[in-house]
N, C-alpha and C positions, 0 to 999 in steps of 0.2 A: 062153429063159431057163432056167438051172439051177433045180432044185428048191429049193436053198438060197437063192437070190435070191427066189423067190416066198414063202418062209417069212419072210425077212427084210422084205419089202415089206409083208406082212401086219401086222407088228409095227409098223414105223415110219411106215407111211403108209395104213394101213387099206386095203391092196390086196385085192381080192376076185375077181381075174381081169381087171379093167379098172379104169379111172378115169373119173369124170365130168369133163367138161371137157378142156381142154388138158393135155398131160403129155409129159415126157421121162424115160425110165428109163435110168440109167447102171449098167452091169454091168462090172466090172472094167476101166474106163477107156474103155468103148465104149458107144454108144447101142444100147439093147436094144428100144426102141420109142418111138414119138413120135406125137402128135396135136395139131393146132391147131384154133382155132375162128375164127369170123368177127371175133371182137374180140381174140383173143390169139394172137400168132405167136411161134414159137420157130424160131430159126435157128442153124447151128453157126458158131461163130467160124472165121475163116480164118487168124488169127495165132498162136493158141494153143488148148489144149484148153479146151472150154466152150461155152456157149451165150448168145445174146441172147434174152430174153424181152420182147417189146414189147405193152403193154396199151393199147388205144385209149382216148381220152377217153370219159368217161360210161359205161364198162363197169361194170355192176352184178351182183352176186349170182353171180359166176363163179368157179371155182376152177382153179388150175394146179397140177399136181403134178410135182416134179423130184427124186425119190429117187434115191439112189446106194448101190450095194452093191459090196463086195469080198468074194469068196467063198472065197478061198484065200491062203495066205501067198505071200510073195516078190512082192507087188504094192504099189507105193506111187503111189496114184492122186492126181493134182493136177487140179483143175478151176477154171475161171474163169466164173462165171455173172453176168450183168448184167441187171437189172430195170429197164425204163423204164415208169413207171406214168403214164398220161395224166391230165389234169385231171378232177376230180369222179368218178374211178373208185372202186369199192368191191369189193375182191376178197379172196380167201383163196389164200395160197400154202403148199403142203405140200412140205417139203423134208427127209425123213427120211434117216438114214444108218445102214447096218449093215455091220459087218465081222466075217469068219469065217475062222478058220484051224484046221486039225487037225494041224498040223506045227510045227516049231521056227522057222519063218520068220515074219517080221512081216507083218501085213496093215494096211494104212493108207490113209486117205482124208483128203484135205485139200481142202475146199471154200471158195473165196474169192468171196464174193457181194457184189455192190454194188447198192445200191438207190437210184434216182432218182425220188422221188415229186414229181409236180407239184402244182400249187395245188390245195388241197381235196381231195386223194385220200386214201384210206383203205385200209390193207393190214394183214391179219392174217396174220402169218408163223409157221407151225408146224414145229418140227423135233424129232424124237425120234431118239435115238442108243442103240445097242445093239451089244455085242460077244458072239460065240458061238464055239463050236467046242471041241474036246477038246484041241487042241495047246497047247504052252507058248509058242508064238510071240506077240510082242507085238501086241495088238489097239489100234490108235491112230486117233483121230478129231480133227482139228485144224480146227475151222471158223473162218474169218475173215469178219467182216461189216463193211461200210462203208456208211453211209446218209447221204443228203443230202435233207433235207425242205424243200420250199418252203413258202410261205405257207399256213396252214390245213391242212397235210397231217398224217396221224395214222399211225404205224407201231407195231403192236403185235406184239412178239416173244414166242412161247411156246416155251421151249426145255427139254427133258427128256432127261437121260442115264439110261436105265433101269437097265442093269447090264452088266457084262462088258467095260468099256472100260478097258484097262490104263494108258493115257496120253491125255490130252486137253489141249490148249491152246486156250482159247476166247477170241478176241479181238473185241471190237466197238467201232467208232468211229462217231460220228454228228455231223453238224452240223445244228442245228435252226433253222429260220427263224422269222419272225414267225407268231404265233398257232398254231404247229406243236407237235406232242406226240409224244413218244418213250416207249414203255411196255414194259419188258422184265421177263418173269417166268421165272426159271431155277429149275429143280429137278434136282438130281444126286445120285447115290449112289455111294460108292466103298467097296471092301472090299479085303481082302488086301494087296498092295503097290501097289495103284493109285494113280495121281497125277493130280490134276485142278487146272488153272490157269484162272482166270477173270480177264479184264481188260475193264473197261468204261471208255470216255473219250467224254464227251459235251460238246459245245460248244453252249450256249444263246446264239444270236447275234441271235435276233429278239425284239422287244418281245412279251410275253405268251407266249413260248415255255415249254415245260415237259418235264420228264422224271420217270419213276418207275422205278427200277431195284430189283427185288426178287429176291434169291437166297436159296432155301432148300436145304439140303443135309444129307446124313448121311454121316458117316465112320466106318467100321468097320474092324476088323483093324488092320494097320499102315499103312493108307493115308494119303495126304497131300493136303490141300486149300490152295490159296491163293487168296484173294479180293482183287482190286484193283479199285477204281472211283474216277474222277475226274469230277467235274461242274465245268465252267467256265461261270460266269454271266457273260456279256458285255453283258447287257441287263436290263431289267425282267422277271425270269422266275421260275419256281419249279422247284426240283430236290430229289429225294428219293432216297436210297440206303439200302437195307435188306439186311443180311446176317444170316441166322439159321441156325445149324448145330447139329445134335445130333452128339455126339461119344462114340464107345464104344471099348472094348478099348484098343489102343495107337496109335490114330489121332492125327493132327496137323491142326489147322485154324488158318490164319492168315488175319485179315481186316484189311484197311487201306483203309478209304474216305478220300477226299481231296476237299476243296471249295475252289474258287478263285472269289472274287466279285470282279469287275472293274466292277462297277456297283452303286451304293447302293441300288438297288431289287431286287437279286437276293436271292431268298429260298431258301436252300440248307439242307438238313437231311440228316444221315446216322445210321444207327443200326446196331449190330452186336451180335450176342449169341450166345455159344457155350456148350453145357452138355450134360449127359446127360439121358436120359429120367427123369422123376420116378418114384421108386419107388412112390409112392401111386397114380400112373396105372395102373401094371402091376398092382397089387394090386386096384384097383377092377375091372378087367376079368377078372382071375382068378377073382373072386368070382361071375362070371357064367358060369364054367365053361371059360373059355379056359386053355390052357397059358401059361407065361411067354413062350414064343417067339411064340406066337400074338398075345398081347397086345401084345407089342413090335412085331410086324409091322403090326398094325392102326394103332398110334400113329404109326409112321413113315409109313405110307400116308397117313394123314390130314395129317400134317405136310407132306408133299412136295405136296399138292394146292394 
């Protein structure tokens, strides 16, 4: 692997020279390393770029890492990854992505991930995104996630965009069955002329199904953020969507949560709040000896956690 790849892996997936458990490392559209375990198998697709990850039933406390890196401009990486999670499994999936360019050319990664969670399975899915490099080429990351949750399954998605991504279109669609739960926690920051679009669409089709969608973002410079969420309650279910954003400089944030209830026992709630950092918060921290910029950074860091 290239040195840039190793640096990106360290940031987005806690790479320290190796991974514990199964893993597949993607570098500039190619496999740069792979390992499987007794309970987790990874195989290359034969009809399109990507991999199939199959987790045996009753697999517990294992981790599978599938980071992807683009280390130079003029690369448009597209990958299709499918996860098949067996009954009663409880695993962690780490899927960070980093794009780097030192030229005028665009570096882009587009990961299309599908999750098939069997009955009573539990998955924590973690993804961090970062853009780096001194070039003025566009750094683009466009993740697409589709999830299908069977009875009693739980999917927790933790998505973080750290910095440096010029353009991102983040789309998530899910179908949630009986007693199943989808939880999404998104944190992102934009600056300069960066653009970030988030779209969530969740169908709650099973009795006692539920979802909790939480997005926290900071928009600075002249950046633009658009947040769209739609929760569709087709059964006795609970759904909550929350979008909180801090805005500064000449940035723009647009939040449009939508609820559709097709069952009288569907309980759906949405919240949206956009505002600047309160001046008294900054002043309070400055009395402790911090500069204004240091105070602002601490507030933003705490807000995005």
